[in-house]
C-alpha positions, -999 to +999 in steps of 0.1 A: -029-092+692-028-092+654+004-107+639+017-106+604+026-138+586+063-130+590+058-126+628+040-159+630+067-177+611+094-162+633+074-172+664+071-208+652+108-208+642+118-199+677+092-219+696+095-252+677+131-260+688+122-252+724+091-274+723+110-303+707+137-301+732+114-301+762+099-333+748+135-347+742+145-340+778+113-357+790+123-387+769+155-389+789+137-392+822+117-420+837+083-412+852+098-408+886+121-380+873+153-400+875+171-408+843+159-438+824+182-467+818+220-461+814+242-455+844+218-437+866+235-404+860+213-373+860+236-357+833+224-354+797+246-350+767+233-333+735+252-334+702+237-311+677+244-297+642+266-266+637+257-233+653+263-215+620+226-219+615+202-199+637+178-228+640+205-249+657+215-219+679+178-218+690+180-256+696+210-252+718+193-224+738+162-245+741+182-275+755+201-254+780+171-234+791+149-264+795+176-283+814+182-254+837+145-251+844+142-288+851+174-289+873+192-312+849+229-311+841+234-309+804+265-308+782+257-295+747+283-300+720+279-287+684+296-295+652+318-268+638+293-262+610+263-280+595+286-300+572+311-312+598+300-348+600+334-361+613+337-334+640+302-341+652+309-378+654+341-371+673+322-350+699+297-378+704+326-404+708+342-383+735+309-379+754+301-416+750+330-423+774+315-401+801+289-410+827+257-397+810+222-408+818+209-400+783+220-387+749+201-363+727+214-364+691+207-342+661+228-360+634+240-341+603+233-372+582+216-405+587+248-423+592+275-400+606+268-408+643+260-445+640+295-458+649+298-434+678+264-446+691+275-483+693+291-481+728+262-460+740+237-486+728+258-514+743+255-497+778+217-494+773+218-456+777+187-440+762+192-420+730+167-394+718+171-387+681+157-353+670+153-336+636+173-359+613+165-396+616+193-422+617+195-446+587+178-477+601+199-502+580+232-486+591+221-485+628+211-521+628+243-532+612 
């Protein structure tokens, strides 16, 4: 079937988040299918950017659809908007206190989730960082 450039871009726009999230969920599992590291919980937490952007709406849909298909329990939390760095960090802090086998993060900035990740890293729970990398210097500090 012949597709216009606009149709191709739209298809890529919708398919890219789903593909990335499938890879992310795979990163949260060990080869045997059980969660890697962490507490042994089969639950995954995802903290993403604001749903005021259609890309992140598609990301949320990709996470929940992939988790449902794979039989994984997932809690997806989103910032109020794509500038809500404090709100996003608060959501991750709340989830960090729960029994999760893995965390998927989509930080608004390179530093806004670093402090909330400290207790997660201390437990040895795997973290999959998508879209926006963490600032390496801030993370190591």
